[in-house]
mmCIF file of the N, C-alpha and C atoms, coordinates in Angstrom:
data_MODEL
# 
_entry.id   MODEL 
# 
loop_
_atom_site.group_PDB 
_atom_site.id 
_atom_site.type_symbol 
_atom_site.label_atom_id 
_atom_site.label_alt_id 
_atom_site.label_comp_id 
_atom_site.label_asym_id 
_atom_site.label_entity_id 
_atom_site.label_seq_id 
_atom_site.pdbx_PDB_ins_code 
_atom_site.Cartn_x 
_atom_site.Cartn_y 
_atom_site.Cartn_z 
_atom_site.occupancy 
_atom_site.B_iso_or_equiv 
_atom_site.pdbx_formal_charge 
_atom_site.auth_seq_id 
_atom_site.auth_comp_id 
_atom_site.auth_asym_id 
_atom_site.auth_atom_id 
_atom_site.pdbx_PDB_model_num 
ATOM 1   N N  . MET A 1 1  ? -56.739 74.142 82.103  1.00 0.00 ? 1  MET A N  1 
ATOM 2   C CA . MET A 1 1  ? -57.464 75.390 82.352  1.00 0.00 ? 1  MET A CA 1 
ATOM 3   C C  . MET A 1 1  ? -58.065 75.363 83.752  1.00 0.00 ? 1  MET A C  1 
ATOM 4   N N  . GLU A 1 2  ? -57.951 76.482 84.481  1.00 0.00 ? 2  GLU A N  1 
ATOM 5   C CA . GLU A 1 2  ? -58.439 76.544 85.860  1.00 0.00 ? 2  GLU A CA 1 
ATOM 6   C C  . GLU A 1 2  ? -59.942 76.778 85.896  1.00 0.00 ? 2  GLU A C  1 
ATOM 7   N N  . ASP A 1 3  ? -60.610 76.099 86.794  1.00 0.00 ? 3  ASP A N  1 
ATOM 8   C CA . ASP A 1 3  ? -62.044 76.271 86.996  1.00 0.00 ? 3  ASP A CA 1 
ATOM 9   C C  . ASP A 1 3  ? -62.304 77.670 87.534  1.00 0.00 ? 3  ASP A C  1 
ATOM 10  N N  . LYS A 1 4  ? -63.260 78.394 86.932  1.00 0.00 ? 4  LYS A N  1 
ATOM 11  C CA . LYS A 1 4  ? -63.558 79.764 87.352  1.00 0.00 ? 4  LYS A CA 1 
ATOM 12  C C  . LYS A 1 4  ? -64.246 79.823 88.711  1.00 0.00 ? 4  LYS A C  1 
ATOM 13  N N  . GLU A 1 5  ? -64.705 78.695 89.206  1.00 0.00 ? 5  GLU A N  1 
ATOM 14  C CA . GLU A 1 5  ? -65.403 78.658 90.484  1.00 0.00 ? 5  GLU A CA 1 
ATOM 15  C C  . GLU A 1 5  ? -64.461 78.533 91.670  1.00 0.00 ? 5  GLU A C  1 
ATOM 16  N N  . THR A 1 6  ? -63.201 78.209 91.430  1.00 0.00 ? 6  THR A N  1 
ATOM 17  C CA . THR A 1 6  ? -62.266 78.046 92.532  1.00 0.00 ? 6  THR A CA 1 
ATOM 18  C C  . THR A 1 6  ? -61.001 78.843 92.279  1.00 0.00 ? 6  THR A C  1 
ATOM 19  N N  . GLN A 1 7  ? -60.302 79.114 93.334  1.00 0.00 ? 7  GLN A N  1 
ATOM 20  C CA . GLN A 1 7  ? -59.002 79.768 93.235  1.00 0.00 ? 7  GLN A CA 1 
ATOM 21  C C  . GLN A 1 7  ? -58.101 79.238 94.330  1.00 0.00 ? 7  GLN A C  1 
ATOM 22  N N  . VAL A 1 8  ? -56.814 79.231 94.079  1.00 0.00 ? 8  VAL A N  1 
ATOM 23  C CA . VAL A 1 8  ? -55.846 78.832 95.082  1.00 0.00 ? 8  VAL A CA 1 
ATOM 24  C C  . VAL A 1 8  ? -55.327 80.116 95.715  1.00 0.00 ? 8  VAL A C  1 
ATOM 25  N N  . VAL A 1 9  ? -55.364 80.180 97.024  1.00 0.00 ? 9  VAL A N  1 
ATOM 26  C CA . VAL A 1 9  ? -54.898 81.364 97.735  1.00 0.00 ? 9  VAL A CA 1 
ATOM 27  C C  . VAL A 1 9  ? -53.384 81.276 97.867  1.00 0.00 ? 9  VAL A C  1 
ATOM 28  N N  . THR A 1 10 ? -52.686 82.266 97.335  1.00 0.00 ? 10 THR A N  1 
ATOM 29  C CA . THR A 1 10 ? -51.229 82.315 97.429  1.00 0.00 ? 10 THR A CA 1 
ATOM 30  C C  . THR A 1 10 ? -50.820 83.714 97.863  1.00 0.00 ? 10 THR A C  1 
ATOM 31  N N  . GLU A 1 11 ? -49.540 83.893 98.065  1.00 0.00 ? 11 GLU A N  1 
ATOM 32  C CA . GLU A 1 11 ? -49.013 85.196 98.439  1.00 0.00 ? 11 GLU A CA 1 
ATOM 33  C C  . GLU A 1 11 ? -47.973 85.635 97.427  1.00 0.00 ? 11 GLU A C  1 
ATOM 34  N N  . SER A 1 12 ? -47.882 86.940 97.223  1.00 0.00 ? 12 SER A N  1 
ATOM 35  C CA . SER A 1 12 ? -46.859 87.477 96.336  1.00 0.00 ? 12 SER A CA 1 
ATOM 36  C C  . SER A 1 12 ? -45.521 87.531 97.074  1.00 0.00 ? 12 SER A C  1 
ATOM 37  N N  . SER A 1 13 ? -44.459 87.677 96.309  1.00 0.00 ? 13 SER A N  1 
ATOM 38  C CA . SER A 1 13 ? -43.128 87.795 96.909  1.00 0.00 ? 13 SER A CA 1 
ATOM 39  C C  . SER A 1 13 ? -43.043 89.030 97.790  1.00 0.00 ? 13 SER A C  1 
ATOM 40  N N  . ILE A 1 14 ? -43.630 90.139 97.360  1.00 0.00 ? 14 ILE A N  1 
ATOM 41  C CA . ILE A 1 14 ? -43.547 91.378 98.142  1.00 0.00 ? 14 ILE A CA 1 
ATOM 42  C C  . ILE A 1 14 ? -44.275 91.226 99.474  1.00 0.00 ? 14 ILE A C  1 
ATOM 43  N N  . ARG A 1 15 ? -45.383 90.486 99.483  1.00 0.00 ? 15 ARG A N  1 
ATOM 44  C CA . ARG A 1 15 ? -46.094 90.250 100.754 1.00 0.00 ? 15 ARG A CA 1 
ATOM 45  C C  . ARG A 1 15 ? -45.198 89.460 101.710 1.00 0.00 ? 15 ARG A C  1 
ATOM 46  N N  . SER A 1 16 ? -44.512 88.448 101.191 1.00 0.00 ? 16 SER A N  1 
ATOM 47  C CA . SER A 1 16 ? -43.598 87.673 102.023 1.00 0.00 ? 16 SER A CA 1 
ATOM 48  C C  . SER A 1 16 ? -42.484 88.548 102.571 1.00 0.00 ? 16 SER A C  1 
ATOM 49  N N  . VAL A 1 17 ? -41.971 89.443 101.751 1.00 0.00 ? 17 VAL A N  1 
ATOM 50  C CA . VAL A 1 17 ? -40.912 90.361 102.198 1.00 0.00 ? 17 VAL A CA 1 
ATOM 51  C C  . VAL A 1 17 ? -41.426 91.275 103.307 1.00 0.00 ? 17 VAL A C  1 
ATOM 52  N N  . LEU A 1 18 ? -42.609 91.851 103.127 1.00 0.00 ? 18 LEU A N  1 
ATOM 53  C CA . LEU A 1 18 ? -43.165 92.748 104.145 1.00 0.00 ? 18 LEU A CA 1 
ATOM 54  C C  . LEU A 1 18 ? -43.481 92.022 105.444 1.00 0.00 ? 18 LEU A C  1 
ATOM 55  N N  . LYS A 1 19 ? -44.006 90.806 105.346 1.00 0.00 ? 19 LYS A N  1 
ATOM 56  C CA . LYS A 1 19 ? -44.257 90.015 106.551 1.00 0.00 ? 19 LYS A CA 1 
ATOM 57  C C  . LYS A 1 19 ? -42.950 89.732 107.271 1.00 0.00 ? 19 LYS A C  1 
ATOM 58  N N  . GLY A 1 20 ? -41.943 89.368 106.512 1.00 0.00 ? 20 GLY A N  1 
ATOM 59  C CA . GLY A 1 20 ? -40.645 89.095 107.102 1.00 0.00 ? 20 GLY A CA 1 
ATOM 60  C C  . GLY A 1 20 ? -40.045 90.318 107.771 1.00 0.00 ? 20 GLY A C  1 
ATOM 61  N N  . PHE A 1 21 ? -40.168 91.471 107.125 1.00 0.00 ? 21 PHE A N  1 
ATOM 62  C CA . PHE A 1 21 ? -39.601 92.704 107.670 1.00 0.00 ? 21 PHE A CA 1 
ATOM 63  C C  . PHE A 1 21 ? -40.276 93.111 108.972 1.00 0.00 ? 21 PHE A C  1 
ATOM 64  N N  . THR A 1 22 ? -41.605 93.109 109.012 1.00 0.00 ? 22 THR A N  1 
ATOM 65  C CA . THR A 1 22 ? -42.299 93.507 110.241 1.00 0.00 ? 22 THR A CA 1 
ATOM 66  C C  . THR A 1 22 ? -42.044 92.521 111.376 1.00 0.00 ? 22 THR A C  1 
ATOM 67  N N  . TRP A 1 23 ? -41.985 91.229 111.046 1.00 0.00 ? 23 TRP A N  1 
ATOM 68  C CA . TRP A 1 23 ? -41.674 90.250 112.086 1.00 0.00 ? 23 TRP A CA 1 
ATOM 69  C C  . TRP A 1 23 ? -40.263 90.462 112.605 1.00 0.00 ? 23 TRP A C  1 
ATOM 70  N N  . ARG A 1 24 ? -39.323 90.751 111.715 1.00 0.00 ? 24 ARG A N  1 
ATOM 71  C CA . ARG A 1 24 ? -37.942 90.959 112.134 1.00 0.00 ? 24 ARG A CA 1 
ATOM 72  C C  . ARG A 1 24 ? -37.828 92.153 113.071 1.00 0.00 ? 24 ARG A C  1 
ATOM 73  N N  . LEU A 1 25 ? -38.607 93.200 112.855 1.00 0.00 ? 25 LEU A N  1 
ATOM 74  C CA . LEU A 1 25 ? -38.570 94.335 113.771 1.00 0.00 ? 25 LEU A CA 1 
ATOM 75  C C  . LEU A 1 25 ? -38.935 93.898 115.187 1.00 0.00 ? 25 LEU A C  1 
ATOM 76  N N  . VAL A 1 26 ? -40.007 93.147 115.303 1.00 0.00 ? 26 VAL A N  1 
ATOM 77  C CA . VAL A 1 26 ? -40.453 92.663 116.617 1.00 0.00 ? 26 VAL A CA 1 
ATOM 78  C C  . VAL A 1 26 ? -39.426 91.707 117.220 1.00 0.00 ? 26 VAL A C  1 
ATOM 79  N N  . ALA A 1 27 ? -38.989 90.738 116.432 1.00 0.00 ? 27 ALA A N  1 
ATOM 80  C CA . ALA A 1 27 ? -38.066 89.723 116.941 1.00 0.00 ? 27 ALA A CA 1 
ATOM 81  C C  . ALA A 1 27 ? -36.698 90.316 117.274 1.00 0.00 ? 27 ALA A C  1 
ATOM 82  N N  . THR A 1 28 ? -36.215 91.251 116.465 1.00 0.00 ? 28 THR A N  1 
ATOM 83  C CA . THR A 1 28 ? -34.914 91.862 116.724 1.00 0.00 ? 28 THR A CA 1 
ATOM 84  C C  . THR A 1 28 ? -34.947 92.693 117.998 1.00 0.00 ? 28 THR A C  1 
ATOM 85  N N  . PHE A 1 29 ? -36.030 93.404 118.221 1.00 0.00 ? 29 PHE A N  1 
ATOM 86  C CA . PHE A 1 29 ? -36.154 94.181 119.445 1.00 0.00 ? 29 PHE A CA 1 
ATOM 87  C C  . PHE A 1 29 ? -36.078 93.262 120.666 1.00 0.00 ? 29 PHE A C  1 
ATOM 88  N N  . SER A 1 30 ? -36.795 92.145 120.597 1.00 0.00 ? 30 SER A N  1 
ATOM 89  C CA . SER A 1 30 ? -36.756 91.223 121.743 1.00 0.00 ? 30 SER A CA 1 
ATOM 90  C C  . SER A 1 30 ? -35.359 90.621 121.914 1.00 0.00 ? 30 SER A C  1 
ATOM 91  N N  . THR A 1 31 ? -34.670 90.340 120.820 1.00 0.00 ? 31 THR A N  1 
ATOM 92  C CA . THR A 1 31 ? -33.298 89.824 120.903 1.00 0.00 ? 31 THR A CA 1 
ATOM 93  C C  . THR A 1 31 ? -32.379 90.844 121.561 1.00 0.00 ? 31 THR A C  1 
ATOM 94  N N  . MET A 1 32 ? -32.525 92.112 121.188 1.00 0.00 ? 32 MET A N  1 
ATOM 95  C CA . MET A 1 32 ? -31.681 93.162 121.776 1.00 0.00 ? 32 MET A CA 1 
ATOM 96  C C  . MET A 1 32 ? -31.944 93.305 123.274 1.00 0.00 ? 32 MET A C  1 
ATOM 97  N N  . VAL A 1 33 ? -33.192 93.197 123.675 1.00 0.00 ? 33 VAL A N  1 
ATOM 98  C CA . VAL A 1 33 ? -33.519 93.278 125.102 1.00 0.00 ? 33 VAL A CA 1 
ATOM 99  C C  . VAL A 1 33 ? -32.872 92.111 125.848 1.00 0.00 ? 33 VAL A C  1 
ATOM 100 N N  . ILE A 1 34 ? -33.000 90.910 125.295 1.00 0.00 ? 34 ILE A N  1 
ATOM 101 C CA . ILE A 1 34 ? -32.394 89.738 125.934 1.00 0.00 ? 34 ILE A CA 1 
ATOM 102 C C  . ILE A 1 34 ? -30.875 89.886 125.988 1.00 0.00 ? 34 ILE A C  1 
ATOM 103 N N  . ALA A 1 35 ? -30.266 90.325 124.889 1.00 0.00 ? 35 ALA A N  1 
ATOM 104 C CA . ALA A 1 35 ? -28.808 90.504 124.854 1.00 0.00 ? 35 ALA A CA 1 
ATOM 105 C C  . ALA A 1 35 ? -28.369 91.534 125.888 1.00 0.00 ? 35 ALA A C  1 
ATOM 106 N N  . TYR A 1 36 ? -29.136 92.593 126.035 1.00 0.00 ? 36 TYR A N  1 
ATOM 107 C CA . TYR A 1 36 ? -28.803 93.612 127.032 1.00 0.00 ? 36 TYR A CA 1 
ATOM 108 C C  . TYR A 1 36 ? -28.914 93.045 128.451 1.00 0.00 ? 36 TYR A C  1 
ATOM 109 N N  . LEU A 1 37 ? -29.976 92.277 128.700 1.00 0.00 ? 37 LEU A N  1 
ATOM 110 C CA . LEU A 1 37 ? -30.160 91.694 130.025 1.00 0.00 ? 37 LEU A CA 1 
ATOM 111 C C  . LEU A 1 37 ? -29.022 90.730 130.374 1.00 0.00 ? 37 LEU A C  1 
ATOM 112 N N  . ILE A 1 38 ? -28.506 90.028 129.382 1.00 0.00 ? 38 ILE A N  1 
ATOM 113 C CA . ILE A 1 38 ? -27.413 89.080 129.616 1.00 0.00 ? 38 ILE A CA 1 
ATOM 114 C C  . ILE A 1 38 ? -26.073 89.799 129.767 1.00 0.00 ? 38 ILE A C  1 
ATOM 115 N N  . THR A 1 39 ? -25.804 90.762 128.870 1.00 0.00 ? 39 THR A N  1 
ATOM 116 C CA . THR A 1 39 ? -24.481 91.400 128.853 1.00 0.00 ? 39 THR A CA 1 
ATOM 117 C C  . THR A 1 39 ? -24.413 92.686 129.665 1.00 0.00 ? 39 THR A C  1 
ATOM 118 N N  . GLY A 1 40 ? -25.539 93.371 129.791 1.00 0.00 ? 40 GLY A N  1 
ATOM 119 C CA . GLY A 1 40 ? -25.550 94.674 130.453 1.00 0.00 ? 40 GLY A CA 1 
ATOM 120 C C  . GLY A 1 40 ? -24.915 95.767 129.606 1.00 0.00 ? 40 GLY A C  1 
ATOM 121 N N  . GLU A 1 41 ? -24.647 95.471 128.340 1.00 0.00 ? 41 GLU A N  1 
ATOM 122 C CA . GLU A 1 41 ? -23.976 96.421 127.460 1.00 0.00 ? 41 GLU A CA 1 
ATOM 123 C C  . GLU A 1 41 ? -24.873 96.790 126.278 1.00 0.00 ? 41 GLU A C  1 
ATOM 124 N N  . THR A 1 42 ? -25.218 98.063 126.181 1.00 0.00 ? 42 THR A N  1 
ATOM 125 C CA . THR A 1 42 ? -26.075 98.536 125.100 1.00 0.00 ? 42 THR A CA 1 
ATOM 126 C C  . THR A 1 42 ? -25.426 98.334 123.738 1.00 0.00 ? 42 THR A C  1 
ATOM 127 N N  . LYS A 1 43 ? -24.151 98.660 123.612 1.00 0.00 ? 43 LYS A N  1 
ATOM 128 C CA . LYS A 1 43 ? -23.447 98.547 122.327 1.00 0.00 ? 43 LYS A CA 1 
ATOM 129 C C  . LYS A 1 43 ? -23.442 97.096 121.832 1.00 0.00 ? 43 LYS A C  1 
ATOM 130 N N  . THR A 1 44 ? -23.167 96.169 122.717 1.00 0.00 ? 44 THR A N  1 
ATOM 131 C CA . THR A 1 44 ? -23.162 94.744 122.345 1.00 0.00 ? 44 THR A CA 1 
ATOM 132 C C  . THR A 1 44 ? -24.563 94.290 121.943 1.00 0.00 ? 44 THR A C  1 
ATOM 133 N N  . ALA A 1 45 ? -25.572 94.703 122.691 1.00 0.00 ? 45 ALA A N  1 
ATOM 134 C CA . ALA A 1 45 ? -26.959 94.327 122.381 1.00 0.00 ? 45 ALA A CA 1 
ATOM 135 C C  . ALA A 1 45 ? -27.362 94.850 121.000 1.00 0.00 ? 45 ALA A C  1 
ATOM 136 N N  . LEU A 1 46 ? -26.957 96.079 120.664 1.00 0.00 ? 46 LEU A N  1 
ATOM 137 C CA . LEU A 1 46 ? -27.281 96.649 119.354 1.00 0.00 ? 46 LEU A CA 1 
ATOM 138 C C  . LEU A 1 46 ? -26.552 95.919 118.232 1.00 0.00 ? 46 LEU A C  1 
ATOM 139 N N  . LYS A 1 47 ? -25.305 95.541 118.460 1.00 0.00 ? 47 LYS A N  1 
ATOM 140 C CA . LYS A 1 47 ? -24.559 94.776 117.450 1.00 0.00 ? 47 LYS A CA 1 
ATOM 141 C C  . LYS A 1 47 ? -25.216 93.428 117.191 1.00 0.00 ? 47 LYS A C  1 
ATOM 142 N N  . ILE A 1 48 ? -25.554 92.733 118.259 1.00 0.00 ? 48 ILE A N  1 
ATOM 143 C CA . ILE A 1 48 ? -26.211 91.429 118.127 1.00 0.00 ? 48 ILE A CA 1 
ATOM 144 C C  . ILE A 1 48 ? -27.529 91.592 117.375 1.00 0.00 ? 48 ILE A C  1 
ATOM 145 N N  . GLY A 1 49 ? -28.307 92.589 117.742 1.00 0.00 ? 49 GLY A N  1 
ATOM 146 C CA . GLY A 1 49 ? -29.580 92.840 117.070 1.00 0.00 ? 49 GLY A CA 1 
ATOM 147 C C  . GLY A 1 49 ? -29.413 93.160 115.597 1.00 0.00 ? 49 GLY A C  1 
ATOM 148 N N  . GLY A 1 50 ? -28.398 93.949 115.262 1.00 0.00 ? 50 GLY A N  1 
ATOM 149 C CA . GLY A 1 50 ? -28.165 94.303 113.859 1.00 0.00 ? 50 GLY A CA 1 
ATOM 150 C C  . GLY A 1 50 ? -27.798 93.108 113.005 1.00 0.00 ? 50 GLY A C  1 
ATOM 151 N N  . ILE A 1 51 ? -26.900 92.277 113.508 1.00 0.00 ? 51 ILE A N  1 
ATOM 152 C CA . ILE A 1 51 ? -26.501 91.076 112.773 1.00 0.00 ? 51 ILE A CA 1 
ATOM 153 C C  . ILE A 1 51 ? -27.683 90.125 112.633 1.00 0.00 ? 51 ILE A C  1 
ATOM 154 N N  . GLU A 1 52 ? -28.409 89.955 113.718 1.00 0.00 ? 52 GLU A N  1 
ATOM 155 C CA . GLU A 1 52 ? -29.554 89.052 113.727 1.00 0.00 ? 52 GLU A CA 1 
ATOM 156 C C  . GLU A 1 52 ? -30.625 89.528 112.743 1.00 0.00 ? 52 GLU A C  1 
ATOM 157 N N  . PHE A 1 53 ? -30.864 90.823 112.657 1.00 0.00 ? 53 PHE A N  1 
ATOM 158 C CA . PHE A 1 53 ? -31.891 91.371 111.765 1.00 0.00 ? 53 PHE A CA 1 
ATOM 159 C C  . PHE A 1 53 ? -31.603 91.015 110.314 1.00 0.00 ? 53 PHE A C  1 
ATOM 160 N N  . VAL A 1 54 ? -30.406 91.303 109.871 1.00 0.00 ? 54 VAL A N  1 
ATOM 161 C CA . VAL A 1 54 ? -30.039 91.070 108.471 1.00 0.00 ? 54 VAL A CA 1 
ATOM 162 C C  . VAL A 1 54 ? -30.046 89.577 108.133 1.00 0.00 ? 54 VAL A C  1 
ATOM 163 N N  . ALA A 1 55 ? -29.447 88.771 108.983 1.00 0.00 ? 55 ALA A N  1 
ATOM 164 C CA . ALA A 1 55 ? -29.359 87.341 108.708 1.00 0.00 ? 55 ALA A CA 1 
ATOM 165 C C  . ALA A 1 55 ? -30.726 86.669 108.710 1.00 0.00 ? 55 ALA A C  1 
ATOM 166 N N  . LYS A 1 56 ? -31.516 86.958 109.697 1.00 0.00 ? 56 LYS A N  1 
ATOM 167 C CA . LYS A 1 56 ? -32.775 86.224 109.843 1.00 0.00 ? 56 LYS A CA 1 
ATOM 168 C C  . LYS A 1 56 ? -33.865 86.682 108.885 1.00 0.00 ? 56 LYS A C  1 
ATOM 169 N N  . ILE A 1 57 ? -33.832 87.910 108.408 1.00 0.00 ? 57 ILE A N  1 
ATOM 170 C CA . ILE A 1 57 ? -34.839 88.301 107.413 1.00 0.00 ? 57 ILE A CA 1 
ATOM 171 C C  . ILE A 1 57 ? -34.610 87.541 106.116 1.00 0.00 ? 57 ILE A C  1 
ATOM 172 N N  . ALA A 1 58 ? -33.353 87.334 105.753 1.00 0.00 ? 58 ALA A N  1 
ATOM 173 C CA . ALA A 1 58 ? -33.049 86.543 104.553 1.00 0.00 ? 58 ALA A CA 1 
ATOM 174 C C  . ALA A 1 58 ? -33.464 85.085 104.741 1.00 0.00 ? 58 ALA A C  1 
ATOM 175 N N  . ILE A 1 59 ? -33.166 84.530 105.897 1.00 0.00 ? 59 ILE A N  1 
ATOM 176 C CA . ILE A 1 59 ? -33.536 83.142 106.185 1.00 0.00 ? 59 ILE A CA 1 
ATOM 177 C C  . ILE A 1 59 ? -35.058 82.983 106.189 1.00 0.00 ? 59 ILE A C  1 
ATOM 178 N N  . TYR A 1 60 ? -35.766 83.938 106.779 1.00 0.00 ? 60 TYR A N  1 
ATOM 179 C CA . TYR A 1 60 ? -37.231 83.880 106.816 1.00 0.00 ? 60 TYR A CA 1 
ATOM 180 C C  . TYR A 1 60 ? -37.817 83.919 105.412 1.00 0.00 ? 60 TYR A C  1 
ATOM 181 N N  . TYR A 1 61 ? -37.311 84.785 104.558 1.00 0.00 ? 61 TYR A N  1 
ATOM 182 C CA . TYR A 1 61 ? -37.824 84.903 103.193 1.00 0.00 ? 61 TYR A CA 1 
ATOM 183 C C  . TYR A 1 61 ? -37.684 83.571 102.454 1.00 0.00 ? 61 TYR A C  1 
ATOM 184 N N  . VAL A 1 62 ? -36.516 82.962 102.525 1.00 0.00 ? 62 VAL A N  1 
ATOM 185 C CA . VAL A 1 62 ? -36.298 81.678 101.870 1.00 0.00 ? 62 VAL A CA 1 
ATOM 186 C C  . VAL A 1 62 ? -37.245 80.623 102.440 1.00 0.00 ? 62 VAL A C  1 
ATOM 187 N N  . HIS A 1 63 ? -37.380 80.578 103.748 1.00 0.00 ? 63 HIS A N  1 
ATOM 188 C CA . HIS A 1 63 ? -38.275 79.629 104.412 1.00 0.00 ? 63 HIS A CA 1 
ATOM 189 C C  . HIS A 1 63 ? -39.716 79.810 103.929 1.00 0.00 ? 63 HIS A C  1 
ATOM 190 N N  . GLU A 1 64 ? -40.173 81.039 103.875 1.00 0.00 ? 64 GLU A N  1 
ATOM 191 C CA . GLU A 1 64 ? -41.541 81.350 103.446 1.00 0.00 ? 64 GLU A CA 1 
ATOM 192 C C  . GLU A 1 64 ? -41.774 80.902 102.002 1.00 0.00 ? 64 GLU A C  1 
ATOM 193 N N  . ARG A 1 65 ? -40.837 81.183 101.126 1.00 0.00 ? 65 ARG A N  1 
ATOM 194 C CA . ARG A 1 65 ? -40.985 80.832 99.714  1.00 0.00 ? 65 ARG A CA 1 
ATOM 195 C C  . ARG A 1 65 ? -40.957 79.317 99.521  1.00 0.00 ? 65 ARG A C  1 
ATOM 196 N N  . ILE A 1 66 ? -40.175 78.610 100.292 1.00 0.00 ? 66 ILE A N  1 
ATOM 197 C CA . ILE A 1 66 ? -40.168 77.146 100.213 1.00 0.00 ? 66 ILE A CA 1 
ATOM 198 C C  . ILE A 1 66 ? -41.525 76.602 100.635 1.00 0.00 ? 66 ILE A C  1 
ATOM 199 N N  . TRP A 1 67 ? -42.079 77.106 101.741 1.00 0.00 ? 67 TRP A N  1 
ATOM 200 C CA . TRP A 1 67 ? -43.373 76.622 102.220 1.00 0.00 ? 67 TRP A CA 1 
ATOM 201 C C  . TRP A 1 67 ? -44.499 76.903 101.236 1.00 0.00 ? 67 TRP A C  1 
ATOM 202 N N  . LEU A 1 68 ? -44.394 77.972 100.452 1.00 0.00 ? 68 LEU A N  1 
ATOM 203 C CA . LEU A 1 68 ? -45.430 78.244 99.450  1.00 0.00 ? 68 LEU A CA 1 
ATOM 204 C C  . LEU A 1 68 ? -45.445 77.173 98.359  1.00 0.00 ? 68 LEU A C  1 
ATOM 205 N N  . ARG A 1 69 ? -44.353 76.476 98.161  1.00 0.00 ? 69 ARG A N  1 
ATOM 206 C CA . ARG A 1 69 ? -44.259 75.415 97.152  1.00 0.00 ? 69 ARG A CA 1 
ATOM 207 C C  . ARG A 1 69 ? -44.731 74.066 97.681  1.00 0.00 ? 69 ARG A C  1 
ATOM 208 N N  . ILE A 1 70 ? -44.923 73.943 98.966  1.00 0.00 ? 70 ILE A N  1 
ATOM 209 C CA . ILE A 1 70 ? -45.341 72.676 99.571  1.00 0.00 ? 70 ILE A CA 1 
ATOM 210 C C  . ILE A 1 70 ? -46.867 72.627 99.604  1.00 0.00 ? 70 ILE A C  1 
ATOM 211 N N  . PRO A 1 71 ? -47.476 71.604 98.994  1.00 0.00 ? 71 PRO A N  1 
ATOM 212 C CA . PRO A 1 71 ? -48.932 71.563 98.918  1.00 0.00 ? 71 PRO A CA 1 
ATOM 213 C C  . PRO A 1 71 ? -49.627 71.203 100.232 1.00 0.00 ? 71 PRO A C  1 
ATOM 214 N N  . PHE A 1 72 ? -48.897 70.677 101.211 1.00 0.00 ? 72 PHE A N  1 
ATOM 215 C CA . PHE A 1 72 ? -49.499 70.256 102.471 1.00 0.00 ? 72 PHE A CA 1 
ATOM 216 C C  . PHE A 1 72 ? -50.325 71.376 103.103 1.00 0.00 ? 72 PHE A C  1 
ATOM 217 N N  . GLY A 1 73 ? -51.576 71.100 103.418 1.00 0.00 ? 73 GLY A N  1 
ATOM 218 C CA . GLY A 1 73 ? -52.437 72.039 104.119 1.00 0.00 ? 73 GLY A CA 1 
ATOM 219 C C  . GLY A 1 73 ? -53.085 73.101 103.256 1.00 0.00 ? 73 GLY A C  1 
ATOM 220 N N  . LYS A 1 74 ? -52.792 73.124 101.967 1.00 0.00 ? 74 LYS A N  1 
ATOM 221 C CA . LYS A 1 74 ? -53.438 74.096 101.076 1.00 0.00 ? 74 LYS A CA 1 
ATOM 222 C C  . LYS A 1 74 ? -54.754 73.523 100.590 1.00 0.00 ? 74 LYS A C  1 
ATOM 223 N N  . ARG A 1 75 ? -55.685 74.397 100.327 1.00 0.00 ? 75 ARG A N  1 
ATOM 224 C CA . ARG A 1 75 ? -56.964 73.969 99.783  1.00 0.00 ? 75 ARG A CA 1 
ATOM 225 C C  . ARG A 1 75 ? -57.490 75.038 98.856  1.00 0.00 ? 75 ARG A C  1 
ATOM 226 N N  . THR A 1 76 ? -58.380 74.660 97.999  1.00 0.00 ? 76 THR A N  1 
ATOM 227 C CA . THR A 1 76 ? -59.012 75.629 97.117  1.00 0.00 ? 76 THR A CA 1 
ATOM 228 C C  . THR A 1 76 ? -60.304 76.088 97.770  1.00 0.00 ? 76 THR A C  1 
ATOM 229 N N  . VAL A 1 77 ? -60.653 77.323 97.493  1.00 0.00 ? 77 VAL A N  1 
ATOM 230 C CA . VAL A 1 77 ? -61.878 77.878 98.070  1.00 0.00 ? 77 VAL A CA 1 
ATOM 231 C C  . VAL A 1 77 ? -62.704 78.488 96.942  1.00 0.00 ? 77 VAL A C  1 
ATOM 232 N N  . PRO A 1 78 ? -64.001 78.535 97.118  1.00 0.00 ? 78 PRO A N  1 
ATOM 233 C CA . PRO A 1 78 ? -64.844 79.169 96.088  1.00 0.00 ? 78 PRO A CA 1 
ATOM 234 C C  . PRO A 1 78 ? -64.423 80.632 95.890  1.00 0.00 ? 78 PRO A C  1 
ATOM 235 N N  . GLN A 1 79 ? -64.464 81.080 94.654  1.00 0.00 ? 79 GLN A N  1 
ATOM 236 C CA . GLN A 1 79 ? -64.042 82.431 94.331  1.00 0.00 ? 79 GLN A CA 1 
ATOM 237 C C  . GLN A 1 79 ? -64.901 83.483 95.025  1.00 0.00 ? 79 GLN A C  1 
ATOM 238 N N  . THR A 1 80 ? -66.148 83.175 95.301  1.00 0.00 ? 80 THR A N  1 
ATOM 239 C CA . THR A 1 80 ? -67.058 84.120 95.921  1.00 0.00 ? 80 THR A CA 1 
ATOM 240 C C  . THR A 1 80 ? -67.043 84.064 97.432  1.00 0.00 ? 80 THR A C  1 
ATOM 241 N N  . ALA A 1 81 ? -66.185 83.244 97.999  1.00 0.00 ? 81 ALA A N  1 
ATOM 242 C CA . ALA A 1 81 ? -66.171 83.088 99.465  1.00 0.00 ? 81 ALA A CA 1 
ATOM 243 C C  . ALA A 1 81 ? -65.732 84.375 100.150 1.00 0.00 ? 81 ALA A C  1 
ATOM 244 N N  . GLU A 1 82 ? -66.335 84.655 101.286 1.00 0.00 ? 82 GLU A N  1 
ATOM 245 C CA . GLU A 1 82 ? -65.930 85.786 102.107 1.00 0.00 ? 82 GLU A CA 1 
ATOM 246 C C  . GLU A 1 82 ? -64.969 85.292 103.166 1.00 0.00 ? 82 GLU A C  1 
ATOM 247 N N  . PHE A 1 83 ? -63.914 86.052 103.384 1.00 0.00 ? 83 PHE A N  1 
ATOM 248 C CA . PHE A 1 83 ? -62.899 85.628 104.332 1.00 0.00 ? 83 PHE A CA 1 
ATOM 249 C C  . PHE A 1 83 ? -63.073 86.366 105.658 1.00 0.00 ? 83 PHE A C  1 
ATOM 250 N N  . GLU A 1 84 ? -62.903 85.633 106.730 1.00 0.00 ? 84 GLU A N  1 
ATOM 251 C CA . GLU A 1 84 ? -62.961 86.222 108.065 1.00 0.00 ? 84 GLU A CA 1 
ATOM 252 C C  . GLU A 1 84 ? -61.622 86.043 108.734 1.00 0.00 ? 84 GLU A C  1 
ATOM 253 N N  . ILE A 1 85 ? -61.283 86.992 109.542 1.00 0.00 ? 85 ILE A N  1 
ATOM 254 C CA . ILE A 1 85 ? -60.026 86.914 110.307 1.00 0.00 ? 85 ILE A CA 1 
ATOM 255 C C  . ILE A 1 85 ? -60.360 86.700 111.750 1.00 0.00 ? 85 ILE A C  1 
# 
């Protein structure tokens, strides 16, 4: 039985998906800019960005879910604690 005074902070699957999606938007845009600067071709840059977006969002999701199972660096905090960002 879990102590009512503590809780383990975790993330839901949907939160991991949303984090992955927003990060992929930022990262894919930067990849497309780099691809354009290297190739000078908009069509090629968009293709590279599209492939990269789909592949890496799946890889990120798996990576995130694996790390949630690793206890390293996790700690319990009092249930009444206030969180600051």
